[in-house]
MIMINU-318547 format. One record per atom (N, C-alpha, C): residue number from 0; atom name; x, y, z. Coordinates in Angstrom, 3 decimals, decimal comma. Layout:
BEGIN
SITE    nr   atom         px         py         pz
SITE   NUM     CA          X          Y          Z
...
# end
This chain:
BEGIN
SITE    nr   atom         px         py         pz
SITE     0      N     68,738    122,735    -98,859
SITE     0     CA     69,814    122,829    -98,868
SITE     0      C     70,431    121,737    -99,823
SITE     1      N     71,137    121,673   -101,525
SITE     1     CA     71,182    120,460   -101,837
SITE     1      C     72,581    119,759   -101,691
SITE     2      N     73,220    120,405   -100,290
SITE     2     CA     74,527    119,695    -99,952
SITE     2      C     74,501    119,143    -98,586
SITE     3      N     74,936    117,949    -98,152
SITE     3     CA     74,878    117,917    -96,552
SITE     3      C     76,016    118,677    -96,089
SITE     4      N     75,880    119,634    -94,828
SITE     4     CA     76,948    119,987    -94,231
SITE     4      C     77,817    119,266    -93,421
SITE     5      N     79,117    119,366    -93,823
SITE     5     CA     79,958    118,753    -92,772
SITE     5      C     80,919    119,901    -91,937
SITE     6      N     80,622    120,167    -90,658
SITE     6     CA     81,613    120,942    -90,040
SITE     6      C     82,672    120,078    -89,541
SITE     7      N     83,669    121,125    -90,196
SITE     7     CA     85,274    120,606    -89,849
SITE     7      C     85,685    121,450    -88,525
SITE     8      N     85,072    121,120    -87,449
SITE     8     CA     85,542    121,601    -86,057
SITE     8      C     84,594    120,661    -84,937
SITE     9      N     85,226    120,934    -83,730
SITE     9     CA     84,590    120,126    -82,550
SITE     9      C     83,918    121,290    -81,733
SITE    10      N     84,061    122,316    -82,347
SITE    10     CA     83,677    123,932    -81,748
SITE    10      C     81,973    123,505    -80,956
SITE    11      N     82,157    123,479    -79,790
SITE    11     CA     80,677    123,536    -79,159
SITE    11      C     79,946    124,936    -79,662
SITE    12      N     80,691    126,030    -79,514
SITE    12     CA     79,742    127,493    -80,276
SITE    12      C     79,186    127,182    -81,640
SITE    13      N     80,199    126,626    -82,225
SITE    13     CA     79,748    126,642    -83,742
SITE    13      C     78,556    125,542    -84,017
SITE    14      N     78,765    124,791    -83,407
SITE    14     CA     77,634    123,467    -83,414
SITE    14      C     76,218    123,972    -82,844
SITE    15      N     76,654    124,607    -81,688
SITE    15     CA     75,380    125,334    -81,205
SITE    15      C     74,603    126,639    -82,112
SITE    16      N     75,366    127,373    -82,765
SITE    16     CA     75,055    128,369    -83,994
SITE    16      C     74,346    127,467    -84,958
SITE    17      N     74,869    126,411    -85,599
SITE    17     CA     74,328    125,976    -86,533
SITE    17      C     72,968    125,412    -86,275
SITE    18      N     72,769    124,747    -85,166
SITE    18     CA     71,513    124,021    -84,513
SITE    18      C     70,845    125,314    -84,442
SITE    19      N     71,145    126,556    -83,746
SITE    19     CA     69,911    127,622    -83,196
SITE    19      C     69,560    128,208    -85,015
SITE    20      N     70,102    127,734    -85,727
SITE    20     CA     69,859    128,621    -87,206
SITE    20      C     68,745    127,366    -87,977
SITE    21      N     68,991    125,864    -87,332
SITE    21     CA     68,392    125,217    -87,806
SITE    21      C     68,935    124,390    -89,297
SITE    22      N     70,313    124,593    -89,391
SITE    22     CA     70,899    124,178    -90,373
SITE    22      C     71,377    122,426    -89,992
SITE    23      N     71,078    121,863    -90,723
SITE    23     CA     71,358    120,150    -90,064
SITE    23      C     73,056    120,124    -90,826
SITE    24      N     73,778    119,358    -89,760
SITE    24     CA     75,164    119,256    -90,473
SITE    24      C     75,572    117,810    -89,421
SITE    25      N     76,688    117,461    -89,629
SITE    25     CA     77,695    116,344    -89,047
SITE    25      C     78,926    116,887    -88,975
SITE    26      N     79,325    116,530    -87,697
SITE    26     CA     80,961    116,889    -87,564
SITE    26      C     81,557    115,955    -87,752
SITE    27      N     82,940    116,641    -88,347
SITE    27     CA     83,911    115,771    -88,786
SITE    27      C     85,362    116,336    -88,529
SITE    28      N     85,510    116,276    -87,205
SITE    28     CA     86,785    116,933    -86,951
SITE    28      C     88,117    116,806    -87,644
SITE    29      N     89,067    117,750    -87,518
SITE    29     CA     89,986    117,653    -88,436
SITE    29      C     91,026    118,182    -87,161
SITE    30      N     92,227    117,441    -87,630
SITE    30     CA     93,419    117,719    -86,787
SITE    30      C     94,620    118,543    -87,418
SITE    31      N     94,350    119,642    -87,703
SITE    31     CA     95,553    120,685    -88,621
SITE    31      C     96,603    121,234    -87,766
SITE    32      N     97,574    121,796    -88,029
SITE    32     CA     98,514    121,903    -87,056
SITE    32      C     98,647    123,602    -87,499
SITE    33      N     97,916    124,014    -86,369
SITE    33     CA     97,724    125,878    -86,847
SITE    33      C     99,045    126,716    -86,552
SITE    34      N     99,902    125,907    -85,952
SITE    34     CA    101,368    126,597    -85,781
SITE    34      C    102,098    126,716    -87,739
SITE    35      N    101,406    126,125    -88,365
SITE    35     CA    102,110    126,229    -89,860
SITE    35      C    101,663    127,650    -90,401
SITE    36      N    100,780    128,848    -89,904
SITE    36     CA    100,323    129,507    -90,048
SITE    36      C    101,089    130,407    -89,167
SITE    37      N    101,713    131,760    -89,883
SITE    37     CA    102,487    132,652    -89,097
SITE    37      C    101,887    133,785    -89,288
SITE    38      N    101,217    134,178    -90,180
SITE    38     CA    100,434    135,195    -90,888
SITE    38      C    100,203    136,097    -89,356
SITE    39      N    100,240    137,640    -89,795
SITE    39     CA    100,192    138,373    -88,436
SITE    39      C     98,973    139,285    -88,577
SITE    40      N     98,694    139,555    -89,745
SITE    40     CA     97,530    140,341    -90,273
SITE    40      C     96,345    139,301    -89,734
SITE    41      N     95,665    139,987    -88,637
SITE    41     CA     94,253    139,244    -88,499
SITE    41      C     93,233    138,666    -89,501
SITE    42      N     92,895    139,465    -90,386
SITE    42     CA     92,042    139,099    -91,665
SITE    42      C     92,641    137,998    -92,368
SITE    43      N     93,921    138,218    -92,730
SITE    43     CA     94,422    136,787    -93,794
SITE    43      C     94,914    135,878    -92,623
SITE    44      N     95,096    135,898    -91,517
SITE    44     CA     95,367    134,483    -90,444
SITE    44      C     94,373    133,959    -90,434
SITE    45      N     92,764    134,633    -90,320
SITE    45     CA     91,702    133,699    -90,157
SITE    45      C     91,207    133,178    -91,664
SITE    46      N     91,445    133,592    -92,595
SITE    46     CA     91,456    132,975    -94,088
SITE    46      C     92,490    131,990    -94,051
SITE    47      N     93,531    132,165    -93,623
SITE    47     CA     94,394    131,156    -93,857
SITE    47      C     94,164    129,559    -93,108
SITE    48      N     93,764    130,000    -91,723
SITE    48     CA     93,424    129,202    -90,971
SITE    48      C     92,182    128,380    -91,191
SITE    49      N     91,051    129,169    -91,585
SITE    49     CA     90,001    128,389    -92,210
SITE    49      C     90,329    127,440    -93,424
SITE    50      N     91,253    127,971    -94,224
SITE    50     CA     91,217    127,113    -95,387
SITE    50      C     92,461    125,898    -94,834
SITE    51      N     93,164    126,060    -94,143
SITE    51     CA     94,257    124,773    -93,289
SITE    51      C     93,031    123,407    -93,096
SITE    52      N     92,178    124,147    -91,930
SITE    52     CA     91,273    123,611    -91,629
SITE    52      C     90,576    122,837    -92,087
SITE    53      N     89,812    123,288    -93,431
SITE    53     CA     89,052    122,908    -94,412
SITE    53      C     89,644    122,024    -95,222
SITE    54      N     90,715    122,036    -95,558
SITE    54     CA     91,571    121,353    -96,514
SITE    54      C     91,883    119,747    -95,703
SITE    55      N     92,101    120,151    -94,663
SITE    55     CA     92,682    118,681    -93,689
SITE    55      C     91,405    117,662    -93,394
SITE    56      N     90,078    118,211    -94,254
SITE    56     CA     88,749    117,441    -94,071
SITE    56      C     88,602    116,757    -95,420
SITE    57      N     88,576    115,490    -95,708
SITE    57     CA     88,554    114,553    -97,041
SITE    57      C     86,981    115,042    -97,216
SITE    58      N     86,539    115,166    -98,724
SITE    58     CA     85,361    114,765    -98,873
SITE    58      C     85,106    113,707    -99,316
SITE    59      N     84,108    112,932    -98,785
SITE    59     CA     83,789    111,656    -99,010
SITE    59      C     82,768    111,276   -100,334
SITE    60      N     82,193    112,310   -100,368
SITE    60     CA     81,274    112,196   -101,757
SITE    60      C     80,739    113,531   -102,409
SITE    61      N     80,040    113,761   -103,527
SITE    61     CA     80,040    114,924   -104,223
SITE    61      C     78,961    115,677   -103,642
SITE    62      N     78,219    115,053   -102,679
SITE    62     CA     77,182    115,492   -101,897
SITE    62      C     77,093    116,170   -100,492
SITE    63      N     78,786    116,322   -100,369
SITE    63     CA     79,030    117,108    -99,321
SITE    63      C     79,641    118,680    -99,230
SITE    64      N     79,590    119,396    -98,270
SITE    64     CA     79,776    120,673    -98,470
SITE    64      C     80,768    120,923    -97,129
SITE    65      N     81,742    121,061    -97,107
SITE    65     CA     82,706    121,104    -95,670
SITE    65      C     82,591    122,638    -95,242
SITE    66      N     82,854    122,719    -94,088
SITE    66     CA     82,394    124,211    -93,304
SITE    66      C     83,847    124,312    -92,386
SITE    67      N     84,701    125,166    -92,570
SITE    67     CA     85,610    125,142    -91,372
SITE    67      C     85,618    126,573    -91,117
SITE    68      N     86,019    126,926    -90,155
SITE    68     CA     86,255    128,680    -89,478
SITE    68      C     87,288    128,695    -88,572
SITE    69      N     87,857    129,996    -88,290
SITE    69     CA     88,477    130,381    -87,338
SITE    69      C     88,286    132,022    -87,165
SITE    70      N     88,376    131,724    -85,690
SITE    70     CA     88,151    133,333    -85,292
SITE    70      C     89,285    133,914    -84,465
SITE    71      N     89,405    135,280    -84,407
SITE    71     CA     90,874    135,676    -83,563
SITE    71      C     89,930    137,284    -83,118
SITE    72      N     90,294    137,574    -81,973
SITE    72     CA     90,501    139,037    -81,768
SITE    72      C     91,766    139,857    -81,903
SITE    73      N     91,483    140,882    -82,275
SITE    73     CA     92,843    141,518    -82,490
SITE    73      C     92,401    143,379    -81,944
SITE    74      N     93,666    143,603    -81,296
SITE    74     CA     93,766    145,151    -80,742
SITE    74      C     95,162    145,381    -80,971
SITE    75      N     94,990    146,713    -81,631
SITE    75     CA     95,968    147,433    -82,361
SITE    75      C     97,074    146,769    -82,808
SITE    76      N     96,767    145,797    -83,701
SITE    76     CA     97,213    145,054    -84,672
SITE    76      C     97,812    143,676    -84,052
SITE    77      N     97,448    143,529    -82,628
SITE    77     CA     98,019    142,291    -82,125
SITE    77      C     96,769    141,566    -81,777
SITE    78      N     97,404    140,253    -82,386
SITE    78     CA     96,201    138,852    -82,159
SITE    78      C     96,032    138,741    -80,897
SITE    79      N     95,140    138,609    -80,232
SITE    79     CA     94,774    137,702    -78,902
SITE    79      C     93,915    136,271    -78,985
SITE    80      N     95,017    135,315    -78,644
SITE    80     CA     94,346    133,976    -78,906
SITE    80      C     93,635    133,510    -77,427
SITE    81      N     93,592    132,285    -77,348
SITE    81     CA     92,977    131,886    -76,014
SITE    81      C     94,014    131,972    -74,905
SITE    82      N     94,053    132,544    -73,592
SITE    82     CA     94,932    132,685    -72,704
SITE    82      C     95,171    131,427    -72,266
SITE    83      N     96,382    131,204    -71,737
SITE    83     CA     96,940    130,134    -71,295
SITE    83      C     96,801    130,035    -69,646
SITE    84      N     97,199    131,656    -69,403
SITE    84     CA     97,053    131,427    -67,687
SITE    84      C     96,155    132,639    -67,359
SITE    85      N     95,950    132,740    -65,895
SITE    85     CA     95,131    133,946    -65,500
SITE    85      C     96,089    135,415    -65,410
SITE    86      N     97,394    135,018    -65,888
SITE    86     CA     97,846    136,261    -65,810
SITE    86      C     97,547    136,830    -67,276
SITE    87      N     97,805    135,864    -68,494
SITE    87     CA     97,546    136,265    -69,819
SITE    87      C     96,355    136,772    -70,037
SITE    88      N     95,023    136,077    -69,259
SITE    88     CA     93,915    136,539    -69,474
SITE    88      C     93,468    137,671    -68,721
SITE    89      N     94,462    138,105    -67,656
SITE    89     CA     94,136    139,542    -67,330
SITE    89      C     94,980    140,608    -67,900
SITE    90      N     95,865    140,468    -68,972
SITE    90     CA     96,852    141,293    -69,583
SITE    90      C     95,651    141,721    -71,139
SITE    91      N     94,903    140,776    -71,230
SITE    91     CA     94,310    140,824    -72,785
SITE    91      C     93,156    141,629    -72,260
SITE    92      N     92,287    141,198    -71,065
SITE    92     CA     91,239    141,841    -70,755
SITE    92      C     91,651    143,544    -70,295
SITE    93      N     92,895    143,541    -69,624
SITE    93     CA     92,975    145,246    -69,214
SITE    93      C     93,474    145,842    -70,577
SITE    94      N     94,017    145,005    -71,394
SITE    94     CA     94,182    145,962    -73,006
SITE    94      C     92,861    146,411    -73,447
SITE    95      N     91,958    145,128    -73,369
SITE    95     CA     90,802    145,699    -74,319
SITE    95      C     89,907    146,354    -73,330
SITE    96      N     89,646    146,839    -72,270
SITE    96     CA     89,222    147,656    -71,220
SITE    96      C     89,364    149,116    -71,823
SITE    97      N     88,017    149,526    -71,957
SITE    97     CA     87,668    151,162    -72,468
SITE    97      C     87,977    151,147    -73,908
SITE    98      N     88,257    150,156    -74,255
SITE    98     CA     88,421    150,269    -76,078
SITE    98      C     87,850    149,336    -77,162
SITE    99      N     88,307    149,961    -78,609
SITE    99     CA     87,436    149,178    -79,534
SITE    99      C     88,703    148,130    -79,985
SITE   100      N     88,258    147,074    -79,950
SITE   100     CA     88,786    145,635    -80,672
SITE   100      C     88,053    145,258    -81,630
SITE   101      N     88,862    144,215    -82,732
SITE   101     CA     88,024    144,119    -83,490
SITE   101      C     88,050    142,373    -83,553
SITE   102      N     86,976    141,496    -83,952
SITE   102     CA     86,813    140,083    -84,120
SITE   102      C     86,991    139,990    -85,372
SITE   103      N     87,741    138,947    -86,125
SITE   103     CA     87,628    138,348    -87,155
SITE   103      C     87,350    136,951    -87,442
SITE   104      N     86,507    136,541    -88,438
SITE   104     CA     86,018    134,880    -88,814
SITE   104      C     86,445    134,864    -90,008
SITE   105      N     87,304    133,738    -90,164
SITE   105     CA     87,679    133,425    -91,505
SITE   105      C     86,732    132,209    -91,986
SITE   106      N     85,750    131,979    -92,746
SITE   106     CA     85,190    130,735    -93,209
SITE   106      C     85,568    130,468    -94,753
SITE   107      N     85,610    129,028    -94,683
SITE   107     CA     85,973    128,387    -95,783
SITE   107      C     84,605    127,107    -96,170
SITE   108      N     84,219    127,426    -97,444
SITE   108     CA     83,123    126,361    -97,671
SITE   108      C     83,861    125,655    -98,754
SITE   109      N     83,743    124,591    -99,279
SITE   109     CA     84,303    123,302   -100,183
SITE   109      C     83,406    122,304   -100,428
SITE   110      N     83,426    122,074   -101,565
SITE   110     CA     83,053    120,959   -102,213
SITE   110      C     83,827    120,308   -102,969
SITE   111      N     83,793    119,202   -103,796
SITE   111     CA     84,939    118,620   -104,477
SITE   111      C     85,350    119,267   -105,664
SITE   112      N     84,227    120,420   -105,999
SITE   112     CA     85,016    121,224   -107,266
SITE   112      C     84,751    122,518   -106,791
SITE   113      N     84,425    123,206   -105,785
SITE   113     CA     84,645    124,669   -105,478
SITE   113      C     85,062    124,876   -103,974
SITE   114      N     85,889    125,932   -103,819
SITE   114     CA     86,331    126,412   -102,773
SITE   114      C     85,954    127,826   -102,513
SITE   115      N     85,205    128,219   -101,577
SITE   115     CA     84,890    129,686   -101,462
SITE   115      C     85,226    130,133    -99,872
SITE   116      N     86,073    131,448    -99,646
SITE   116     CA     86,495    131,677    -98,380
SITE   116      C     86,097    133,296    -98,300
SITE   117      N     85,590    133,303    -97,290
SITE   117     CA     85,372    134,893    -96,809
SITE   117      C     85,839    135,276    -95,378
SITE   118      N     86,082    136,420    -95,172
SITE   118     CA     86,299    136,908    -93,824
SITE   118      C     84,844    138,261    -93,262
SITE   119      N     84,728    138,193    -91,958
SITE   119     CA     83,813    139,080    -91,524
SITE   119      C     84,744    139,534    -90,288
SITE   120      N     84,212    140,890    -90,094
SITE   120     CA     84,878    141,767    -88,777
SITE   120      C     83,747    142,485    -88,488
SITE   121      N     83,702    142,278    -87,417
SITE   121     CA     82,719    142,919    -86,252
SITE   121      C     83,769    144,049    -85,077
SITE   122      N     83,400    144,925    -85,032
SITE   122     CA     84,385    146,177    -83,614
SITE   122      C     83,275    145,794    -82,527
SITE   123      N     84,422    145,512    -81,764
SITE   123     CA     83,607    145,472    -80,507
SITE   123      C     84,297    146,641    -79,064
SITE   124      N     83,531    147,280    -78,457
SITE   124     CA     83,456    148,322    -77,394
SITE   124      C     83,592    147,705    -76,133
SITE   125      N     84,493    147,526    -75,303
SITE   125     CA     84,304    147,225    -73,872
SITE   125      C     84,275    148,177    -73,040
SITE   126      N     83,389    148,174    -72,036
SITE   126     CA     83,342    149,307    -70,799
SITE   126      C     84,744    149,148    -70,482
SITE   127      N     85,162    150,257    -69,628
SITE   127     CA     86,459    150,436    -68,751
SITE   127      C     85,902    149,700    -67,811
SITE   128      N     87,117    148,973    -67,550
SITE   128     CA     87,127    147,442    -66,308
SITE   128      C     88,141    147,837    -65,613
SITE   129      N     87,706    147,516    -64,188
SITE   129     CA     88,367    147,647    -62,879
SITE   129      C     89,104    146,331    -63,051
SITE   130      N     90,488    146,372    -62,124
SITE   130     CA     90,895    145,218    -61,808
SITE   130      C     90,084    144,138    -61,270
SITE   131      N     89,323    144,744    -60,273
SITE   131     CA     88,275    143,716    -59,285
SITE   131      C     87,542    143,400    -60,368
SITE   132      N     87,092    143,782    -61,676
SITE   132     CA     85,878    143,428    -62,494
SITE   132      C     86,714    142,339    -63,129
SITE   133      N     87,923    142,601    -63,658
SITE   133     CA     88,565    141,629    -64,823
SITE   133      C     88,946    140,548    -63,462
SITE   134      N     89,434    140,612    -62,304
SITE   134     CA     89,887    139,234    -61,669
SITE   134      C     88,494    138,606    -61,192
SITE   135      N     87,325    139,120    -61,087
SITE   135     CA     86,108    138,439    -60,924
SITE   135      C     85,291    137,617    -61,881
SITE   136      N     85,875    138,303    -63,401
SITE   136     CA     85,346    137,500    -64,547
SITE   136      C     86,165    136,026    -64,633
SITE   137      N     87,659    136,793    -64,533
SITE   137     CA     88,756    135,577    -64,470
SITE   137      C     88,534    134,249    -63,532
SITE   138      N     88,150    134,759    -62,127
SITE   138     CA     87,587    133,462    -61,253
SITE   138      C     85,975    132,596    -61,616
SITE   139      N     85,526    133,016    -62,648
SITE   139     CA     84,353    132,684    -63,246
SITE   139      C     84,724    131,107    -64,361
SITE   140      N     86,221    131,234    -64,562
SITE   140     CA     86,786    130,360    -65,450
SITE   140      C     86,205    130,495    -67,241
SITE   141      N     85,368    131,655    -67,546
SITE   141     CA     84,783    131,570    -68,476
SITE   141      C     86,064    132,176    -69,843
SITE   142      N     87,149    133,031    -69,291
SITE   142     CA     88,011    133,383    -70,432
SITE   142      C     89,011    132,349    -70,924
SITE   143      N     89,010    130,719    -70,520
SITE   143     CA     90,107    130,178    -70,567
SITE   143      C     89,741    129,283    -72,198
SITE   144      N     88,746    129,494    -72,698
SITE   144     CA     88,841    128,815    -74,007
SITE   144      C     88,347    129,641    -75,153
SITE   145      N     88,498    130,884    -74,978
SITE   145     CA     87,844    131,751    -75,993
SITE   145      C     89,058    132,920    -76,459
SITE   146      N     88,867    133,220    -77,498
SITE   146     CA     89,896    134,049    -78,005
SITE   146      C     89,583    135,398    -77,450
SITE   147      N     90,715    136,419    -76,874
SITE   147     CA     90,491    137,374    -76,346
SITE   147      C     90,133    137,305    -75,074
SITE   148      N     90,035    136,114    -74,365
SITE   148     CA     89,969    136,111    -73,041
SITE   148      C     88,372    136,196    -72,680
SITE   149      N     87,263    136,310    -73,460
SITE   149     CA     85,822    136,439    -72,817
SITE   149      C     84,962    136,084    -74,191
SITE   150      N     83,809    135,775    -73,932
SITE   150     CA     82,769    135,188    -74,460
SITE   150      C     81,295    135,980    -74,492
SITE   151      N     81,169    136,470    -75,652
SITE   151     CA     79,943    137,616    -75,299
SITE   151      C     78,995    137,009    -75,363
SITE   152      N     78,922    135,538    -75,249
SITE   152     CA     77,629    134,879    -75,489
SITE   152      C     77,700    134,291    -73,984
SITE   153      N     78,584    134,563    -73,177
SITE   153     CA     78,121    134,081    -71,945
SITE   153      C     78,596    135,270    -70,968
SITE   154      N     79,467    134,979    -69,904
SITE   154     CA     79,618    135,451    -68,670
SITE   154      C     80,297    137,049    -69,051
SITE   155      N     80,876    136,745    -70,265
SITE   155     CA     81,424    137,596    -70,781
SITE   155      C     81,007    138,821    -71,493
SITE   156      N     79,804    138,939    -71,601
SITE   156     CA     78,572    139,764    -71,822
SITE   156      C     78,309    141,063    -71,366
SITE   157      N     78,893    141,098    -69,815
SITE   157     CA     78,649    142,200    -69,080
SITE   157      C     80,071    143,236    -69,302
SITE   158      N     80,995    142,793    -69,968
SITE   158     CA     82,134    143,521    -70,358
SITE   158      C     81,941    144,422    -71,494
SITE   159      N     81,058    143,821    -72,209
SITE   159     CA     80,864    144,730    -73,758
SITE   159      C     79,817    145,704    -73,599
SITE   160      N     80,453    146,883    -74,178
SITE   160     CA     79,044    148,260    -74,065
SITE   160      C     78,349    148,142    -75,299
SITE   161      N     79,140    147,939    -76,601
SITE   161     CA     78,408    147,687    -77,740
SITE   161      C     79,331    147,005    -78,758
SITE   162      N     78,751    146,769    -80,142
SITE   162     CA     79,340    146,267    -81,082
SITE   162      C     78,881    147,030    -82,431
SITE   163      N     79,707    147,023    -83,615
SITE   163     CA     79,410    147,309    -84,655
SITE   163      C     79,721    146,170    -85,684
SITE   164      N     78,622    145,482    -85,803
SITE   164     CA     78,692    144,415    -87,132
SITE   164      C     77,924    143,270    -86,519
SITE   165      N     78,095    142,041    -86,923
SITE   165     CA     77,439    140,598    -86,685
SITE   165      C     77,871    140,041    -85,228
SITE   166      N     76,848    139,856    -84,491
SITE   166     CA     77,187    139,552    -83,124
SITE   166      C     77,328    138,027    -83,337
SITE   167      N     77,148    137,282    -84,133
SITE   167     CA     77,311    136,020    -83,920
SITE   167      C     78,893    135,729    -84,698
SITE   168      N     79,366    136,463    -85,271
SITE   168     CA     80,452    136,518    -85,750
SITE   168      C     81,693    136,543    -84,455
SITE   169      N     80,966    137,592    -83,571
SITE   169     CA     82,190    137,411    -82,187
SITE   169      C     82,159    136,094    -81,583
SITE   170      N     80,764    135,596    -81,397
SITE   170     CA     80,180    134,138    -81,025
SITE   170      C     81,545    132,984    -81,826
SITE   171      N     81,221    133,336    -82,839
SITE   171     CA     82,696    132,458    -83,565
SITE   171      C     82,093    131,908    -85,031
SITE   172      N     81,039    132,328    -85,166
SITE   172     CA     80,627    132,035    -86,877
SITE   172      C     79,573    133,133    -87,216
SITE   173      N     79,715    133,745    -88,329
SITE   173     CA     78,790    134,503    -88,875
SITE   173      C     77,486    134,100    -89,670
SITE   174      N     76,162    133,758    -88,866
SITE   174     CA     75,589    133,134    -89,431
SITE   174      C     74,561    133,542    -90,606
SITE   175      N     74,586    134,830    -90,646
SITE   175     CA     73,531    135,280    -91,922
SITE   175      C     74,449    135,529    -93,287
SITE   176      N     75,827    135,730    -93,160
SITE   176     CA     76,513    135,704    -94,520
SITE   176      C     76,818    134,220    -94,586
SITE   177      N     76,903    133,529    -93,533
SITE   177     CA     76,949    131,781    -93,675
SITE   177      C     76,058    131,527    -94,574
SITE   178      N     74,991    131,537    -94,417
SITE   178     CA     73,820    131,124    -95,306
SITE   178      C     73,729    131,866    -96,397
SITE   179      N     73,974    132,741    -96,539
SITE   179     CA     73,992    133,304    -98,180
SITE   179      C     75,003    133,040    -98,922
SITE   180      N     76,236    132,453    -98,421
SITE   180     CA     77,205    132,170    -99,347
SITE   180      C     76,927    130,658    -99,497
SITE   181      N     76,215    129,590    -98,522
SITE   181     CA     76,296    128,311    -98,813
SITE   181      C     74,795    128,185    -99,679
SITE   182      N     74,110    129,301   -100,180
SITE   182     CA     72,811    129,416   -100,997
SITE   182      C     73,511    129,495   -102,381
SITE   183      N     74,859    129,448   -102,686
SITE   183     CA     75,572    129,530   -103,917
SITE   183      C     76,189    128,640   -103,985
SITE   184      N     75,895    127,683   -103,472
SITE   184     CA     76,715    126,198   -103,759
SITE   184      C     75,548    124,974   -104,177
# end
């Protein structure tokens, strides 16, 4: 890679995925006000959030490539963010139970001269879940820092019946598409 990758995020999952793929990077956290994005279409929202985050990180020299991303869970045109309470987590997981939902990740790559944005969608099918299963999962604490109240890469894996699309997109960064887009810089 001819650029030094700068991850505009302190997300441990995104850092783990880049490390897993053997992509060297440096973290440069940003402090974007995500409430500025009021878009309700999930594909457009993640695109706008990725742009907001990416544009909030300054490029220090021409050798840098900024990577910013955002992931949301969408069910029946409603965006599920990170739950703020056990009750909210329970409501999200109950809605997803036995249904298909979508996970969208928006990614922005930018240099001093070029900016590219793309989105990736993955369909996820949950098993039908009992209230006891949902309560047990919530008690693990796993849902609270994850969009849609579950982590496919952790204890939430047992909730997922199948997926159609990029698994790593559901974790938070569509690695295979990312690598191909980075090659264009």
